[in-house]
Backbone as numpy.savetxt, mean C-alpha at the origin, in Angstrom:
# Nx Ny Nz CAx CAy CAz Cx Cy Cz
-61.82 -8.51 25.78 -60.61 -8.75 24.92 -60.29 -10.67 24.80
-60.86 -10.83 25.85 -60.85 -12.22 26.40 -59.79 -12.77 27.72
-59.44 -11.47 27.67 -57.33 -11.35 28.61 -56.00 -11.61 27.64
-56.76 -11.38 26.55 -55.22 -11.47 25.78 -54.47 -10.12 25.70
-52.89 -10.55 25.81 -52.57 -9.33 25.53 -51.54 -8.86 24.36
-51.41 -7.36 24.25 -50.77 -7.47 23.13 -49.65 -6.29 23.54
-48.76 -5.61 22.29 -48.21 -4.41 22.19 -49.05 -3.45 21.34
-48.78 -2.39 22.40 -48.89 -1.10 21.41 -48.23 -0.69 20.95
-48.60 0.66 19.77 -48.16 0.98 18.85 -47.20 1.67 19.37
-46.80 1.97 20.24 -46.20 3.04 21.54 -45.11 2.58 21.70
-45.71 0.98 22.25 -44.06 0.01 22.91 -43.66 -0.24 21.08
-44.40 -0.51 20.47 -43.32 -1.19 19.40 -42.89 -0.57 18.64
-43.08 0.52 18.98 -41.65 1.86 18.59 -40.62 2.19 19.57
-41.27 1.75 20.91 -39.46 2.09 21.85 -38.90 0.59 21.05
-38.83 -0.85 21.07 -38.82 -1.43 20.24 -37.67 -1.43 19.56
-38.48 -1.15 18.73 -37.25 -0.20 17.34 -36.58 0.84 17.44
-37.14 1.23 17.67 -36.00 2.58 18.26 -34.61 2.13 18.98
-34.81 0.90 19.98 -33.63 1.21 20.85 -32.86 -0.36 19.55
-33.65 -1.63 19.25 -33.18 -2.08 17.83 -32.06 -1.48 17.42
-32.50 -0.17 16.71 -31.87 1.11 15.79 -30.61 1.66 17.10
-30.79 1.76 17.77 -29.85 2.65 18.58 -28.52 1.76 18.77
-28.92 0.27 19.15 -28.07 -0.75 19.24 -27.09 -1.04 18.08
-27.84 -1.25 16.88 -27.09 -0.84 15.53 -26.19 -0.35 15.30
-26.71 1.24 15.30 -25.92 2.21 15.05 -24.71 2.28 16.08
-24.51 1.43 17.19 -23.65 1.25 18.20 -22.58 0.36 17.86
-23.04 -0.50 17.35 -22.30 -2.56 17.03 -22.03 -1.85 15.50
-22.68 -1.11 14.71 -22.22 -1.67 13.49 -20.95 -0.75 12.86
-20.49 0.14 13.45 -19.50 0.56 13.50 -17.96 0.06 13.81
-18.00 -1.01 15.45 -17.30 -1.95 15.76 -16.90 -2.95 14.89
-18.32 -3.44 14.66 -18.18 -4.89 13.24 -17.93 -4.61 11.92
-17.35 -3.13 11.57 -16.24 -3.02 10.46 -15.33 -2.32 10.60
-15.59 -2.72 12.13 -14.21 -2.55 12.66 -13.20 -4.00 12.74
-13.92 -4.66 13.50 -13.78 -6.40 13.47 -12.95 -6.68 11.95
-14.27 -6.79 10.89 -14.22 -7.01 9.65 -12.97 -6.19 8.90
-12.33 -4.91 8.89 -12.08 -4.13 8.56 -10.28 -5.25 8.90
-10.40 -4.91 10.58 -9.16 -5.69 10.92 -8.77 -7.57 9.91
-9.57 -8.11 9.92 -9.80 -9.41 9.60 -8.73 -9.05 7.75
-9.31 -8.42 7.24 -9.03 -8.02 6.32 -7.67 -7.66 5.94
-7.34 -6.70 6.92 -5.40 -6.36 7.19 -4.98 -7.63 7.34
-5.88 -8.58 8.55 -4.31 -10.05 8.35 -4.07 -10.39 7.16
-5.02 -10.47 6.90 -5.25 -11.15 5.31 -4.65 -11.02 4.23
-4.04 -8.64 4.37 -3.05 -8.41 3.94 -1.84 -8.55 3.93
-1.73 -8.75 5.29 -0.39 -8.93 6.44 0.69 -10.20 5.66
-0.55 -10.88 5.55 -0.27 -12.70 5.05 0.28 -12.65 3.49
-0.13 -11.84 2.65 0.18 -11.62 1.10 1.45 -11.39 1.30
1.83 -9.90 2.17 3.10 -8.75 2.95 4.30 -10.73 3.13
3.06 -11.42 3.36 4.72 -12.48 4.62 5.64 -13.21 2.73
3.95 -13.34 1.93 4.23 -14.74 0.95 5.39 -14.23 -0.30
4.78 -12.68 -0.15 5.45 -11.65 -1.30 7.05 -11.57 -0.70
7.16 -11.28 0.71 8.84 -11.69 1.50 9.55 -13.21 1.29
8.83 -14.04 1.20 9.07 -15.29 0.50 9.65 -15.23 -1.24
8.67 -14.99 -1.91 9.59 -14.50 -2.87 10.43 -13.69 -3.30
10.40 -12.30 -2.30 11.52 -12.26 -2.67 12.79 -12.28 -2.41
12.62 -13.46 -1.74 13.86 -14.00 -0.85 14.62 -15.20 -1.75
13.39 -15.80 -2.18 14.10 -17.12 -3.26 14.44 -16.12 -4.47
14.08 -15.03 -4.63 14.30 -14.87 -5.72 15.97 -14.17 -5.46
16.16 -13.24 -4.31 17.61 -12.73 -4.05 18.67 -13.65 -3.83
17.76 -15.29 -3.54 19.55 -15.95 -3.18 19.33 -16.70 -4.42
18.34 -16.55 -5.56 19.03 -17.04 -6.81 20.06 -16.40 -7.70
19.83 -14.87 -7.29 21.03 -13.97 -7.77 21.85 -12.92 -7.07
22.31 -13.17 -6.51 23.37 -13.26 -5.64 23.33 -11.81 -4.66
21.64 -12.15 -4.15 21.34 -11.08 -3.08 20.28 -10.06 -4.56
20.66 -9.83 -5.23 20.44 -8.75 -6.05 18.70 -9.05 -5.68
17.38 -7.30 -6.18 16.16 -7.08 -6.61 16.29 -7.59 -7.52
14.88 -7.45 -8.48 14.59 -6.89 -9.60 15.18 -6.07 -10.47
15.04 -6.48 -11.68 16.06 -5.21 -11.97 14.53 -4.03 -12.51
14.88 -3.48 -13.04 13.80 -2.16 -13.97 14.26 -1.31 -15.09
13.58 -1.56 -15.66 13.89 -0.68 -17.35 13.09 0.24 -17.66
12.95 1.05 -18.76 12.28 2.39 -19.29 12.77 3.10 -19.03
13.52 3.21 -18.18 13.91 4.49 -17.67 12.73 5.38 -16.67
13.29 6.49 -16.45 12.17 7.51 -15.15 11.45 7.92 -16.38
9.90 7.46 -16.24 9.72 7.03 -14.32 8.76 6.02 -14.48
9.12 5.00 -15.49 9.11 4.09 -15.93 10.15 2.69 -15.34
9.27 2.05 -13.76 10.48 0.98 -14.00 9.38 -0.23 -13.85
9.55 -1.23 -15.41 8.87 -2.43 -15.43 9.31 -2.56 -14.48
9.81 -3.59 -13.23 10.13 -4.58 -12.21 9.40 -5.98 -12.30
8.20 -5.47 -12.69 6.93 -6.19 -12.61 6.77 -7.57 -13.63
7.41 -6.56 -14.82 7.90 -7.83 -16.13 8.95 -9.18 -15.76
9.53 -9.15 -14.60 10.96 -9.36 -13.84 10.10 -10.77 -13.43
9.23 -10.43 -12.88 9.04 -11.75 -11.38 8.43 -13.11 -12.26
8.64 -14.00 -11.54 8.55 -15.05 -12.23 7.14 -15.65 -12.99
6.78 -16.04 -14.09 5.50 -16.15 -14.62 3.93 -16.48 -13.99
4.37 -17.85 -13.00 3.60 -17.98 -11.91 3.20 -17.26 -10.66
3.58 -15.89 -11.20 3.29 -15.09 -9.85 2.58 -13.88 -11.10
2.65 -13.94 -12.27 2.17 -12.53 -12.83 0.40 -12.33 -13.50
0.06 -13.54 -13.27 -1.73 -13.55 -13.40 -2.30 -12.70 -12.68
-2.92 -12.23 -12.82 -3.56 -11.25 -11.53 -5.03 -11.80 -11.89
-5.47 -12.37 -12.01 -6.44 -13.14 -11.98 -6.52 -14.49 -11.04
-5.16 -15.06 -11.35 -4.94 -16.27 -10.40 -3.66 -16.42 -9.16
-3.47 -14.87 -9.07 -2.21 -14.72 -8.37 -3.01 -13.61 -7.21
-3.78 -13.43 -5.91 -4.27 -13.05 -5.24 -3.47 -11.63 -4.43
-2.53 -12.92 -4.43 -1.36 -11.93 -3.10 -1.30 -10.30 -4.10
-1.17 -9.91 -5.31 -1.35 -8.30 -6.04 -2.29 -7.71 -4.94
-2.95 -8.12 -4.51 -4.14 -7.59 -3.82 -4.65 -7.40 -2.46
-4.75 -6.14 -1.77 -5.11 -6.19 -0.60 -6.74 -6.44 -0.68
-7.45 -6.81 0.17 -8.53 -7.80 -0.02 -9.86 -6.29 0.29
-8.68 -5.41 0.71 -9.97 -3.79 0.60 -10.06 -3.39 -0.45
-8.82 -4.22 -2.09 -8.73 -2.86 -2.39 -8.78 -4.04 -4.46
-9.63 -4.41 -4.12 -8.91 -6.00 -5.25 -9.48 -5.47 -7.18
-10.66 -3.76 -7.00 -11.23 -3.96 -8.30 -10.11 -3.10 -9.54
-9.51 -3.77 -10.43 -8.69 -2.47 -10.75 -9.02 -1.66 -12.01
-8.08 -0.50 -11.81 -9.20 0.83 -12.51 -9.34 0.31 -14.18
-8.69 -0.43 -14.64 -9.75 -0.71 -15.95 -9.82 -2.30 -16.05
-10.86 -2.48 -17.62 -10.48 -3.96 -17.40 -9.84 -4.53 -18.70
-9.67 -5.52 -19.30 -9.21 -6.44 -19.87 -9.13 -5.67 -21.27
-9.75 -4.67 -21.79 -9.32 -4.36 -22.91 -8.92 -2.72 -22.98
-8.40 -2.59 -21.41 -8.16 -1.35 -21.15 -8.71 0.13 -21.11
-9.80 -0.58 -20.34 -10.89 0.60 -20.90 -11.18 0.68 -19.36
-10.74 2.13 -19.21 -11.32 2.48 -17.70 -12.98 2.41 -17.43
-12.92 1.50 -15.46 -13.60 0.78 -15.49 -14.54 1.73 -13.79
-13.69 1.82 -13.17 -13.31 2.58 -11.70 -12.03 3.75 -11.70
-12.67 4.41 -10.90 -12.04 5.74 -10.41 -10.43 5.61 -9.70
-9.00 5.30 -9.94 -8.54 5.26 -8.92 -8.34 5.60 -7.87
-8.92 5.40 -6.77 -8.66 5.76 -5.44 -8.11 4.39 -4.03
-8.54 4.91 -3.04 -7.77 3.73 -2.23 -8.24 3.03 -2.47
-9.98 2.14 -2.27 -9.85 1.74 -2.25 -10.58 0.67 -3.56
-9.67 1.28 -4.92 -9.33 0.22 -5.96 -7.79 0.16 -6.61
-7.67 -0.99 -7.36 -6.40 -1.21 -7.32 -5.86 -0.99 -9.21
-4.42 -0.41 -9.21 -4.17 -0.58 -9.96 -4.06 -1.55 -11.53
-3.74 -1.07 -12.70 -3.70 -1.88 -13.81 -5.12 -2.15 -14.27
-5.31 -2.91 -15.11 -4.96 -4.03 -15.53 -3.32 -3.36 -16.51
-2.07 -3.88 -16.63 -1.89 -3.80 -17.27 -1.77 -5.33 -17.92
-1.16 -4.86 -19.72 -0.64 -6.03 -20.36 0.51 -6.12 -21.25
0.99 -7.07 -22.00 1.65 -7.24 -22.34 3.42 -7.18 -22.32
4.01 -7.08 -23.43 5.35 -6.54 -22.63 5.78 -7.24 -21.85
5.63 -9.10 -22.06 6.33 -10.09 -20.56 5.24 -9.77 -19.50
4.11 -8.99 -19.18 3.27 -9.32 -17.78 2.00 -10.81 -17.92
2.93 -10.88 -19.25 1.67 -12.98 -18.58 -0.30 -12.52 -19.61
-0.41 -13.82 -19.63 -1.41 -13.36 -20.58 -2.95 -12.83 -20.24
-3.08 -12.60 -18.88 -3.81 -11.84 -18.38 -3.50 -10.21 -17.99
-2.13 -10.62 -17.75 -1.51 -8.73 -17.39 -1.34 -9.05 -15.33
-1.17 -7.87 -15.52 -0.89 -7.61 -14.00 -1.63 -6.35 -13.58
-2.30 -6.80 -12.48 -2.85 -5.70 -11.81 -2.96 -6.02 -10.23
-3.11 -4.87 -9.00 -2.63 -5.15 -7.91 -2.97 -3.48 -7.07
-2.85 -3.73 -5.53 -3.14 -2.42 -4.63 -2.12 -2.52 -3.77
-1.21 -3.45 -4.42 0.49 -2.55 -3.38 1.69 -2.64 -4.61
1.99 -2.19 -4.27 3.51 -1.86 -4.44 4.87 -2.04 -3.98
6.19 -1.77 -4.89 7.44 -2.37 -4.41 8.26 -0.76 -4.07
9.17 -0.86 -3.09 9.67 0.50 -2.86 10.96 0.13 -3.53
10.83 1.64 -5.12 11.30 1.30 -5.93 13.03 1.88 -5.61
13.18 1.72 -4.40 14.79 1.89 -4.55 15.16 0.86 -4.13
14.48 -0.50 -4.08 15.63 -1.27 -4.08 15.91 -2.54 -5.36
14.87 -1.52 -6.54 15.28 -2.20 -7.82 16.96 -1.52 -8.31
17.29 -2.52 -9.46 17.95 -2.86 -10.22 18.34 -1.93 -11.37
18.47 -0.88 -11.71 18.88 -0.01 -12.78 19.19 -1.10 -14.38
18.23 -1.16 -15.30 18.77 -2.34 -16.29 18.75 -1.54 -17.65
20.17 -1.12 -18.85 20.66 -2.95 -18.36 21.85 -2.95 -17.58
22.13 -3.74 -17.03 23.39 -3.53 -15.59 24.74 -2.93 -16.41
25.07 -1.56 -15.14 25.99 -0.80 -15.61 25.77 0.53 -16.37
24.17 0.32 -16.85 23.80 1.59 -17.54 22.58 1.90 -17.14
21.31 2.61 -17.71 20.27 2.72 -17.13 20.40 4.06 -16.92
18.89 4.60 -16.14 19.01 6.12 -15.51 20.05 6.31 -14.27
20.25 7.50 -14.52 21.62 7.88 -13.48 20.69 7.58 -12.68
19.31 8.91 -11.96 18.59 9.22 -10.38 17.27 7.85 -11.17
16.87 8.04 -9.94 15.04 7.62 -9.65 14.89 7.95 -9.87
13.20 8.39 -9.88 12.16 8.99 -10.16 12.16 10.00 -8.66
11.98 11.19 -9.48 12.29 11.80 -7.84 13.65 12.65 -7.79
14.40 12.23 -8.72 15.80 12.84 -8.61 17.49 11.91 -7.59
16.39 10.80 -6.64 17.27 10.19 -6.19 18.37 9.44 -6.92
19.53 9.57 -6.74 20.48 9.14 -7.56 21.02 8.00 -7.03
20.87 7.08 -7.96 21.52 5.25 -7.80 22.00 4.85 -7.21
23.29 4.99 -6.87 23.87 5.77 -5.54 23.47 5.40 -3.92
21.95 6.23 -4.18 21.63 5.98 -3.05 20.10 4.52 -2.93
20.34 3.81 -4.18 19.80 2.82 -3.97 19.92 1.68 -2.76
19.04 0.75 -3.02 19.55 -0.80 -1.99 20.01 -1.57 -2.91
19.34 -1.93 -3.23 20.16 -2.38 -4.76 20.10 -4.28 -4.10
20.07 -5.20 -3.39 20.64 -6.28 -2.57 19.84 -6.06 -1.26
20.05 -7.72 -1.01 19.34 -7.64 0.71 19.93 -7.92 1.49
19.90 -7.15 2.76 21.07 -7.54 4.03 21.67 -6.62 4.44
21.11 -5.39 4.02 21.47 -4.28 4.24 21.35 -3.88 5.86
21.90 -3.41 6.68 22.13 -2.55 7.86 20.97 -2.02 7.99
19.80 -2.63 9.57 18.82 -1.50 9.67 17.49 -1.73 8.69
18.24 -3.50 8.28 16.42 -3.79 7.34 15.35 -3.98 8.20
15.02 -4.10 8.85 14.15 -4.38 9.11 12.51 -2.80 9.64
14.06 -1.59 9.46 13.04 -0.30 8.53 13.54 0.09 7.27
13.48 -1.46 6.01 13.43 -0.22 5.31 12.16 -1.33 4.42
11.66 -0.53 3.79 10.57 -1.32 3.13 10.93 -2.32 2.26
9.75 -2.86 1.60 10.22 -4.10 0.55 8.90 -3.61 -0.08
8.01 -4.10 0.41 6.36 -3.77 -0.37 5.72 -3.13 0.57
5.12 -2.30 -0.23 3.57 -1.89 0.66 2.02 -1.70 0.42
1.41 -0.93 1.00 -0.28 -0.75 -0.02 0.34 -0.08 -0.43
-0.07 0.36 -2.15 0.42 1.46 -3.17 -1.14 1.79 -4.30
-0.72 2.50 -4.62 -1.76 2.83 -5.76 -1.36 2.81 -7.08
0.24 2.13 -6.87 0.53 1.32 -8.24 2.32 1.16 -7.49
1.91 0.06 -8.72 2.90 -0.69 -8.37 4.43 -0.88 -8.16
4.86 0.40 -8.65 6.60 1.34 -7.70 5.81 2.57 -6.61
7.39 2.93 -5.79 7.18 3.93 -4.74 8.49 3.89 -4.99
8.71 5.56 -4.91 9.39 6.64 -4.34 9.32 7.68 -3.81
9.35 7.67 -2.60 8.65 8.40 -1.63 9.48 9.45 -0.99
9.35 10.76 -1.04 10.64 11.35 -0.74 9.99 11.97 1.13
11.19 12.94 1.33 10.81 12.95 3.10 9.75 14.00 3.62
9.23 15.13 1.85 9.11 16.30 1.75 7.83 16.26 1.32
7.33 15.52 1.06 6.47 15.56 0.10 4.83 14.52 1.14
3.79 15.70 1.56 2.68 16.41 2.13 1.71 14.39 1.25
0.76 14.35 2.11 0.27 13.84 1.46 -0.91 14.01 0.95
-2.31 13.85 0.32 -3.58 14.35 -0.59 -4.38 14.73 0.62
-4.48 15.66 0.43 -6.00 16.71 0.80 -7.26 15.89 1.07
-6.93 14.74 -0.36 -8.42 14.61 -0.55 -8.16 13.11 0.67
-8.53 11.91 1.09 -8.35 10.84 2.00 -8.49 9.76 0.86
-9.97 10.05 -0.14 -10.23 9.39 -0.97 -9.20 8.90 -2.05
-8.70 9.53 -2.15 -8.62 10.28 -4.06 -7.36 9.58 -4.13
-7.16 8.90 -5.65 -5.55 8.67 -5.83 -4.43 10.16 -5.96
-3.03 9.13 -5.84 -2.28 9.95 -5.72 -2.07 11.19 -7.56
-1.71 11.75 -7.57 -1.29 13.21 -7.89 -0.15 13.64 -8.41
0.35 12.40 -8.88 2.69 12.82 -8.96 2.81 12.47 -7.23
2.39 12.38 -6.62 3.51 12.91 -5.14 3.22 11.39 -4.38
4.77 10.95 -4.84 5.41 9.30 -4.42 4.81 8.73 -2.96
4.73 9.73 -2.39 4.24 9.25 -0.76 2.71 9.02 -0.46
2.78 10.39 -1.39 0.25 9.36 -1.56 0.35 8.73 -1.69
0.97 7.20 -2.81 0.80 6.22 -3.31 0.61 5.30 -2.40
1.33 5.85 -1.36 1.06 4.71 -0.06 0.51 5.49 1.17
0.41 6.68 1.65 0.22 7.30 2.57 -1.23 6.75 1.91
-2.06 6.00 2.70 -3.36 5.76 2.29 -4.21 5.52 3.33
-5.45 6.13 3.94 -6.30 5.16 4.66 -7.04 4.11 4.25
-6.54 2.84 4.09 -7.13 1.76 3.87 -7.99 0.97 4.77
-6.37 0.75 6.32 -7.02 -0.11 7.65 -7.02 1.31 8.94
-7.86 2.77 8.69 -8.39 3.16 10.35 -6.38 3.10 11.04
-5.84 3.71 9.83 -4.72 4.66 9.69 -3.23 3.69 9.55
-3.32 2.46 9.13 -2.16 1.97 9.51 -2.66 1.34 7.30
-0.98 0.90 7.15 -1.14 0.22 5.80 -0.84 -1.03 6.27
-0.32 -2.28 5.65 0.30 -3.35 5.67 1.98 -3.48 5.07
2.77 -3.61 5.16 4.09 -3.54 4.96 5.43 -4.22 4.91
5.95 -5.09 3.89 7.23 -5.73 4.26 7.75 -5.13 3.97
9.09 -5.39 4.84 10.93 -5.18 4.86 12.03 -5.63 4.35
13.14 -5.21 4.20 13.99 -5.90 4.04 14.37 -7.36 4.76
13.77 -7.28 5.61 14.82 -8.27 6.84 13.84 -8.95 6.69
12.52 -9.32 5.71 11.67 -10.04 5.37 10.09 -10.58 6.50
10.57 -9.42 7.25 8.94 -9.48 8.38 8.32 -8.68 7.61
7.22 -8.14 8.17 5.40 -7.68 7.73 5.05 -7.47 9.19
4.61 -6.17 8.90 3.61 -5.47 10.23 3.13 -4.38 9.55
1.99 -4.01 10.15 1.29 -2.74 10.02 2.19 -1.37 10.22
1.91 -0.58 9.41 2.63 0.69 9.00 1.86 1.88 9.90
2.33 2.70 10.84 0.69 3.51 10.54 1.51 4.51 9.78
0.18 5.37 9.34 0.95 6.66 8.20 1.05 7.45 8.57
1.92 8.30 9.31 2.69 8.99 10.22 4.14 8.38 10.29
4.08 7.12 10.19 5.36 6.82 9.87 6.29 6.12 9.39
5.10 6.16 8.21 5.68 5.95 6.85 6.76 6.71 6.71
6.78 8.25 6.93 8.25 9.17 7.55 9.39 8.79 7.78
9.12 7.71 8.87 10.85 7.55 9.74 10.53 6.32 9.31
10.53 5.40 8.09 11.15 4.37 7.41 12.83 4.71 6.13
13.35 3.73 6.33 14.61 4.16 5.18 14.26 3.69 3.48
13.60 4.65 2.58 13.53 4.31 1.85 14.90 3.82 1.29
16.24 4.87 0.88 16.59 4.90 0.38 17.69 5.49 1.17
18.68 4.98 0.84 20.24 5.66 2.05 20.15 6.83 2.40
19.72 7.10 1.62 19.85 9.42 2.04 18.88 10.00 2.07
17.72 8.88 2.46 16.28 9.65 3.35 16.46 10.02 4.69
15.74 11.02 5.11 15.85 11.66 6.14 14.61 11.37 6.69
15.43 10.38 7.86 13.96 9.72 8.87 13.29 11.02 10.10
14.32 12.30 10.10 13.75 12.78 11.33 13.72 14.12 10.38
12.56 13.84 8.90 12.24 14.54 8.22 11.67 15.62 9.01
11.16 17.04 8.02 9.69 17.34 8.07 8.76 17.49 9.25
8.32 15.39 8.73 6.82 15.46 8.66 7.14 14.04 9.74
8.28 14.57 10.55 8.19 13.87 11.48 8.68 14.11 13.54
8.51 13.66 14.58 8.64 14.52 15.11 10.07 15.54 15.31
10.50 14.12 15.26 12.38 14.29 15.32 12.71 16.10 14.69
11.75 15.97 13.16 12.13 17.33 12.33 11.20 17.95 12.87
10.33 18.51 14.19 9.17 18.94 14.25 8.33 19.37 13.75
7.38 18.46 13.08 6.01 18.95 12.59 5.01 19.14 12.91
4.11 19.99 12.80 3.08 20.25 13.41 1.86 20.04 12.89
0.52 19.99 13.72 0.03 19.58 13.13 -1.21 20.26 12.11
-1.01 21.58 11.84 -0.96 22.33 10.67 -0.75 21.90 9.78
0.70 21.14 9.32 1.42 20.68 8.71 0.08 19.55 7.79
-0.37 18.36 8.21 -0.74 17.73 7.96 -2.57 17.85 7.16
-2.62 17.27 6.16 -4.30 17.81 5.75 -5.02 17.08 6.90
-6.45 17.72 6.89 -7.52 17.15 8.65 -7.22 16.05 7.81
-7.52 15.08 7.38 -7.84 13.50 7.66 -6.92 12.60 7.60
-5.59 13.54 8.31 -4.60 12.50 8.69 -4.38 13.39 10.18
-4.63 13.99 10.11 -4.06 15.16 11.95 -4.40 14.25 12.76
-5.36 13.82 12.97 -5.13 13.06 14.45 -4.68 11.70 14.47
-4.14 11.16 13.53 -3.31 10.04 13.94 -2.23 10.11 14.77
-1.47 9.07 15.56 0.16 9.00 16.02 0.50 10.04 15.38
1.77 10.63 15.57 3.08 10.78 15.24 4.03 10.18 15.68
4.67 10.52 14.52 6.34 9.71 14.69 7.41 10.11 15.43
């Protein structure tokens, strides 16, 4: 054959197999790097919400947004400044890993709400021209019942409004959540609420299930009342001081003697706190 050399079929198949093996090894690592990048962006959004909250409380005697509608609906989002309301213009409402709203602008359901989709679109009632949608939520226990001096006697889940935070600057504010990634715009966690059995499904009335979601390999981006932001382990959510009476040594913590069997399988191998 005039001295020319070429790959045999066997050699070509070996090369393809090696490339496939390398791709199988590298793709999970590449996906982890991409997800870390999305979490960095998500944390940056949380820091921006901290600034928004800081400016609002400075102008309102240290108080956070009002809430109205009574239990279980607290429409704090309509009191956000107009320039932050439009979900199309204000991407701060979204974690980069969850940007597709569950409904479209006509109110038609277009996606099943799960950890990789966003809540909304909510329109009308002072929610801006395009309405609001997002994939983060506020700790409802910081909100002010409206009207002042009236409104609901308890928050969602039965927690007394006397156990709410209401104003910035409380002691231990570095452990009091302000915003976190969520499947609804408001959150009312209780220490005895188990995470959902389905890792990907939407919450079904369980408030801790609104934020105990595995978007970032066992962590969620969280902003705190001292206006810091950091990633929080999913099981660590049970050790945060959501409201004044929240038991940070509850049944799903090390101090409360949690056992592996108490957790759903998908979260069981994550670190305990």
